[in-house]
C-alpha positions in Angstrom: 52.2 -11.5 5.2 49.9 -8.6 5.9 46.8 -8.6 8.1 44.3 -8.6 5.2 45.8 -11.8 3.8 45.7 -13.5 7.1 42.1 -12.6 7.7 41.0 -13.6 4.1 42.7 -17.0 4.4 41.3 -17.6 7.9 37.7 -16.9 6.6 38.2 -19.0 3.4 39.5 -21.9 5.5 36.1 -22.0 7.3 33.8 -21.4 4.3 30.7 -23.0 5.7 31.0 -21.2 9.1 31.7 -17.9 7.3 28.7 -18.2 5.0 26.3 -19.2 7.7 27.5 -16.5 10.1 27.4 -13.8 7.5 23.9 -15.0 6.4 22.6 -14.5 9.9 23.8 -10.9 9.8 22.4 -10.4 6.3 18.9 -11.6 7.4 18.9 -9.2 10.4 20.1 -6.2 8.3 17.7 -7.0 5.4 14.7 -7.4 7.7 15.4 -4.2 9.5 15.9 -2.2 6.3 12.7 -3.6 4.6 10.6 -2.8 7.6 11.9 0.8 7.7 11.6 1.2 3.9 8.0 -0.1 3.9 7.0 2.2 6.8 8.4 5.3 5.1 7.2 4.5 1.6 3.8 3.4 2.9 3.2 6.7 4.6 4.3 8.5 1.5 1.9 6.5 -0.7 -1.1 7.2 1.6 -0.2 10.9 1.7 0.0 11.0 -2.1 -3.3 9.3 -2.5 -5.3 12.1 -0.8 -4.2 14.6 -3.4 -4.8 18.3 -2.8 -8.1 18.0 -1.0 -8.5 19.6 2.4 -11.5 17.6 3.6 -13.7 14.7 2.9 -17.4 14.8 3.6 -19.4 11.6 4.0 -21.9 9.7 6.2 -19.5 7.0 7.3 -19.4 6.0 10.9 -16.1 7.8 11.6 -13.6 10.0 9.7 -11.0 7.3 9.2 -13.5 4.9 7.7 -14.6 7.7 5.4 -11.1 8.3 4.1 -10.4 4.5 3.6 -13.7 4.1 1.7 -14.0 7.2 -0.4 -10.3 8.0 -1.0 -8.5 4.6 -0.9 -11.6 2.7 -2.2 -11.4 0.0 0.5 -15.1 -0.6 0.5 -18.4 1.0 -0.7 -19.8 3.5 1.9 -23.0 2.2 3.4 -24.8 5.5 3.6 -25.2 8.3 1.1 -25.7 12.1 1.3 -29.1 13.2 0.1 -29.2 15.6 -2.8 -30.8 18.5 -0.8 -28.1 18.2 1.8 -25.3 18.1 -0.8 -26.7 21.2 -2.5 -26.8 23.0 0.9 -23.2 22.2 1.7 -22.0 23.0 -1.8 -23.5 26.5 -1.7 -21.1 27.6 1.1 -18.9 30.4 -0.2 -15.6 29.1 1.2 -15.1 26.1 -1.2 -12.5 26.2 -4.0 -14.2 22.9 -5.1 -16.8 20.6 -3.7 -16.7 17.5 -5.9 -19.3 14.8 -5.4 -18.4 11.1 -5.7 -20.3 7.9 -5.6 -18.9 4.4 -5.0 -20.8 1.2 -5.1 -20.6 -0.5 -8.5 -17.8 -2.5 -10.0 -16.3 -4.0 -13.1 -14.5 -7.3 -12.8 -13.9 -6.7 -9.2 -12.5 -3.2 -9.7 -14.3 -0.2 -8.1 -16.3 2.1 -10.2 -15.6 5.7 -9.1 -18.4 8.0 -10.3 -17.8 11.8 -10.1 -18.0 15.0 -12.2 -15.6 16.5 -14.8 -14.3 18.8 -12.0 -12.5 15.8 -10.6 -10.0 15.9 -13.5 -9.7 19.7 -13.7 -9.6 20.7 -10.0 -8.6 17.7 -7.9 -4.9 16.9 -8.2 -3.7 13.3 -7.3 -0.5 14.6 -5.9 1.2 17.9 -4.9 1.5 20.1 -8.0 0.6 17.0 -10.1 -2.2 17.0 -12.6 -4.1 14.1 -14.2 -2.3 13.0 -17.4 -3.8 10.8 -20.1 -1.9 7.9 -21.6 -4.5 7.6 -24.3 -7.9 9.1 -25.3 -9.6 11.9 -23.4 -11.5 12.5 -20.2 -15.3 11.8 -20.2 -17.5 14.7 -21.0 -20.9 13.0 -21.2 -22.9 10.2 -19.8 -22.0 6.5 -20.2 -18.3 7.1 -20.9 -15.5 5.8 -18.7 -11.9 6.6 -18.1 -9.6 3.8 -16.8 -7.0 4.1 -14.1 -3.6 2.8 -15.1 -3.9 -0.4 -13.0 -7.5 -0.9 -14.1 -6.5 -0.7 -17.8 -3.7 -3.2 -17.2 -5.9 -5.6 -15.2 -8.8 -5.6 -17.7 -6.9 -5.2 -21.0 -9.6 -2.8 -22.2 -8.7 -0.3 -25.0 -10.2 2.9 -26.2 -13.5 2.3 -27.9 -14.4 -0.9 -26.0 -17.9 -1.1 -24.5 -18.7 -2.7 -21.1 -21.5 -3.2 -18.6 -21.1 -2.4 -14.9 -22.0 -4.7 -12.0 -24.1 -3.5 -9.1 -22.1 -3.6 -5.9 -18.7 -5.1 -5.1 -18.5 -8.8 -5.6 -18.2 -10.9 -2.4 -16.2 -14.2 -2.2 -18.5 -17.2 -2.3 -17.7 -20.2 -0.3 -17.8 -23.7 -1.9 -20.7 -24.6 0.3 -22.8 -21.7 -0.8 -22.0 -22.3 -4.4 -23.0 -25.9 -4.2 -26.3 -25.0 -2.5 -26.9 -22.2 -4.9 -27.9 -19.8 -2.1 -25.4 -17.0 -3.1 -27.1 -14.9 -5.8 -25.1 -14.0 -8.9 -24.1 -10.3 -9.1 -26.6 -8.0 -10.9 -25.1 -6.6 -14.1 -26.5 -3.3 -15.5 -26.5 -4.7 -19.0 -29.2 -2.2 -20.1 -26.5 0.4 -20.5 -23.2 0.1 -22.3 -20.3 2.3 -21.3 -17.6 3.2 -23.8 -13.9 3.5 -22.8 -12.8 7.0 -23.9 -9.6 7.4 -21.9 -6.7 5.7 -20.0 -4.8 7.6 -17.3 -1.1 7.6 -16.6 -0.1 6.0 -13.2 -0.4 8.3 -10.2 0.7 5.9 -7.4 -2.7 6.3 -5.7 -5.8 4.2 -5.2 -7.5 5.8 -8.2 -5.1 3.9 -10.5 -7.3 0.8 -10.0 -10.6 2.5 -10.5 -13.0 2.7 -13.4 -14.1 6.4 -13.5 -17.4 7.6 -15.0 -19.8 10.5 -14.6 -21.9 10.5 -11.4 -25.0 11.2 -13.5 -24.5 7.9 -15.3 -24.4 6.1 -12.0 -27.6 7.8 -10.9 -29.3 6.7 -14.1 -28.3 3.1 -13.5 -29.8 2.9 -10.1 -32.8 5.0 -11.0 -33.5 2.4 -13.8 -33.4 -0.4 -11.1 -35.8 1.6 -8.9 -38.3 2.2 -11.8 -38.3 -1.5 -12.6 -39.0 -2.5 -9.0 -41.8 0.0 -8.9 -43.3 -1.3 -12.2 -43.1 -4.9 -10.9 -44.7 -3.9 -7.5 -47.5 -2.1 -9.3 -48.3 -5.1 -11.4 -47.6 -3.3 -14.7 -45.2 -5.9 -15.9 -46.3 -8.8 -18.1 -44.0 -11.4 -16.5 -46.9 -13.5 -15.1 -48.7 -13.5 -18.4 -46.1 -15.8 -20.0 -46.4 -19.5 -20.2 -44.1 -22.1 -18.6 -41.6 -22.1 -21.4 -41.2 -18.3 -21.3 -40.3 -18.6 -17.6 -36.9 -19.8 -18.7 -36.1 -16.4 -20.1 -34.6 -13.5 -18.3 -37.4 -11.0 -17.4 -35.2 -8.9 -15.1 -35.1 -5.8 -17.3 -37.5 -3.9 -19.4 -35.4 -2.7 -22.2 -38.2 -0.8 -23.9 -38.5 1.8 -21.1 -34.9 3.1 -20.8 -34.3 5.6 -18.0 -32.8 9.0 -18.9 -31.5 12.0 -17.0 -34.9 13.5 -17.2 -36.3 10.6 -15.1 -34.0 11.3 -12.1 -35.6 12.4 -8.9 -33.8 14.0 -6.0 -33.9 10.7 -4.2 -31.8 9.2 -7.0 -29.0 11.8 -6.8 -27.1 10.3 -3.9 -23.5 11.1 -3.1 -21.3 8.8 -1.0 -18.5 11.2 -0.5 -17.4 14.7 -1.3 -13.8 15.9 -2.1 -13.6 19.4 -0.7 -10.9 22.1 -0.8 -11.1 25.5 0.9 -10.2 28.6 -1.0 -6.5 29.4 -0.7 -3.9 31.6 -2.3 -2.7 30.4 -5.7 0.3 28.0 -5.3 -0.4 27.5 -1.6 -1.8 24.3 -0.1 -2.4 26.0 3.3 -5.1 28.4 4.3 -6.0 30.1 7.5 -9.6 29.3 6.7 -9.1 25.5 7.0 -9.4 25.2 10.8 -12.4 27.6 10.8 -14.2 25.7 8.0 -13.4 22.3 9.6 -14.8 23.4 12.9 -17.9 24.7 11.3 -18.5 21.5 9.3 -17.9 19.3 12.3 -20.6 21.1 14.2 -23.1 19.6 11.8 -23.8 16.2 13.4 -25.6 14.8 10.4 -22.3 14.5 8.4 -18.8 13.1 9.0 -16.0 15.4 8.1 -12.4 14.2 7.8 -9.0 15.8 7.1 -6.9 13.3 5.2 -3.6 14.3 6.8 -5.0 13.8 10.3 -6.6 10.5 9.6 -3.4 9.2 7.9 -1.5 10.1 11.1 -4.1 8.2 13.1 -3.8 5.2 10.9 -0.1 5.1 11.3 -0.4 5.7 15.0 -2.6 2.5 15.1 -0.1 0.4 13.1 2.8 2.1 14.9 2.7 -0.5 17.7 2.9 -3.3 15.1 5.9 -1.5 13.6 7.6 -1.5 17.0 6.9 -5.2 17.5 8.3 -6.1 14.0 11.4 -3.8 14.6 11.9 -5.4 18.0 11.8 -8.8 16.3 14.4 -7.6 13.8 16.6 -6.4 16.7 16.3 -9.9 18.2 17.4 -11.4 14.9 20.3 -8.9 14.9 21.3 -9.9 18.4 21.2 -13.6 17.5 23.5 -12.9 14.6 26.0 -11.2 17.0 25.9 -14.3 19.1 26.5 -16.4 16.0 29.6 -14.4 15.3 30.8 -14.8 18.8 30.2 -18.6 18.9 31.8 -19.1 15.4 35.0 -17.2 16.4 35.2 -18.6 19.9 34.9 -22.2 18.7 37.4 -21.6 16.0 39.8 -20.1 18.5 39.8 -23.4 20.4 41.0 -25.1 17.2 43.4 -22.3 16.2 45.5 -21.9 19.4 48.5 -23.5 17.8 48.1 -21.2 14.7 48.1 -18.2 17.1 51.1 -19.5 18.9 53.0 -19.9 15.6 52.1 -16.3 14.7 53.5 -15.1 18.1 56.8 -17.0 17.5 57.0 -15.4 14.0 56.9 -12.0 15.7 53.3 -11.0 15.9 52.6 -9.2 19.2 49.6 -10.1 21.4 48.1 -6.8 20.5 48.3 -7.6 16.8 46.6 -11.0 17.4 43.8 -9.2 19.3 43.3 -6.8 16.3 43.4 -9.7 13.8 40.5 -11.6 15.5 38.6 -8.4 16.1 39.0 -7.4 12.4 37.9 -10.9 11.4 34.7 -10.4 13.4 34.2 -7.0 11.7 34.7 -8.6 8.3 32.0 -11.2 9.0 29.7 -8.3 10.0 30.6 -6.2 6.9 30.0 -9.2 4.5 26.6 -9.8 6.2 25.7 -6.1 6.1 26.5 -5.8 2.4 24.5 -8.9 1.6 21.7 -7.6 3.8 21.5 -4.2 1.9 21.3 -6.1 -1.4 18.6 -8.4 0.0 16.6 -5.4 1.4 16.6 -3.8 -2.0 15.4 -7.0 -3.7 12.9 -7.8 -0.9 11.6 -4.2 -0.8 10.9 -4.4 -4.5 9.1 -7.8 -4.1 6.9 -6.4 -1.3 6.1 -3.3 -3.4 5.1 -5.4 -6.4 2.8 -7.6 -4.2 1.2 -4.5 -2.7 0.7 -3.1 -6.1 -0.9 -6.2 -7.6 -3.1 -7.0 -4.5 -4.1 -3.6 -3.3 -3.2 -1.3 -6.1 -1.1 0.7 -3.7 2.1 2.0 -5.3 5.1 2.0 -3.0 8.6 3.3 -3.9 11.0 1.4 -1.5 13.6 3.9 -0.4 15.4 4.8 2.8 17.4 7.8 3.9 21.1 7.3 3.8 21.3 8.4 7.5 18.9 5.6 8.5 20.6 3.0 6.2 24.0 4.0 7.5 22.7 3.7 11.1 21.5 0.1 10.5 24.7 -1.0 8.8 26.8 0.8 11.5 24.8 -1.0 14.1 25.5 -4.3 12.5 29.2 -3.6 12.5 29.2 -2.4 16.1 27.4 -5.6 17.1 30.0 -7.6 15.2 32.8 -5.7 16.9 31.3 -6.4 20.4 30.8 -10.1 19.5 34.5 -10.3 18.5 35.8 -9.0 21.8 35.6 -12.3 23.7 37.3 -14.4 21.0 39.9 -11.7 20.6 40.6 -11.7 24.3 41.0 -15.5 24.2 43.5 -15.2 21.3 45.4 -12.5 23.2 45.8 -14.7 26.2 46.9 -17.8 24.3 50.0 -19.4 25.8 52.8 -19.8 23.3 54.8 -22.5 25.2 51.7 -24.6 26.0 50.4 -24.6 22.5 53.7 -25.3 20.7 54.4 -28.6 22.5 54.9 -31.5 20.2 51.7 -33.2 19.3 51.1 -36.7 20.6 
């Protein structure tokens, strides 16, 4: 009987112990691999989302907040760049592009990203990657929208559909506020209908969940609200001339005096963020001018300037301590799995001393017995590691799907073979170490003592 058969039968004779011990190893390996996969794929997803821009200009409180708000659409920026300031900055000769954006409206909870046509022609969502249409075309005039891939999937909108945008991003309302009626309903810009003219292919960035339209359209919406407020304040509305019955109707909008682009003032043309790229050689993402321009822009204390790569590094430095805690927890689980292997084999050796003595009588040397127990421990580690790799692949995909559905962030769970091999190798090494004590007990088993007649 060869060693493999002896080990296989020994494991199958203790099925419950084998399954539970291997499962503890699998959990440790899967947890470690999922954490490492999410860390690497998360960084790649954030780097991909910033596209080919070199800088972001905003009025956010700090550069990282600006990147999160204007690039990853985490929240609407609270302050906007005035039109005169934007024109002054845009006139600098070192820009390859200086694309204005405005964030603040929404549709069914999805952010509305207002910009210019240059966003599709000059800004690239990924390295050497251009915007691609799944259907339709890019907007080329006011009151047209292009849907990101996730936005189209979430809303079910098709080319030709017409929608109205909502002012601001909706905030969750508590049950108490709803019962009291003190949470106002969101204001819908129902005076203007936007037509869906295009649907984008997925890019893996935050813009996949955005509703994109022209920035002039957004300016017109808010200018219309401004003009209505001014008319109400000046007493030129006829709302108070209606009788009691007419008060039941909605007098929020004056549809007869529609706002057009000609009605816009400089105060209406606000920009919440600017995607900027410094002139560089064709085919190159680097430029010697970037540090110079960045230093010059940062000297202007009235704006906030951010370099996406630097802010992403800061973000991951902040969450790096959390990563270390989670990886330490996974290491503790791995250590506990090694202890489980040790206890399972050690306890089984107390019950298998007679079996070991019989093997010795049949010609097995003490060294072979030592190797058999050690290989049995390695087999438990190998089974658990294989199950852990499979579990990590499934778990990584589940986490990626949750991140995609909840945050619109596309993650591609993957891990380098060197890192994966290191985790699996570590599990096997831990199993080998855990098997040393039971193997030593088997090695020192007394043949004469354990072959005495029972009873």
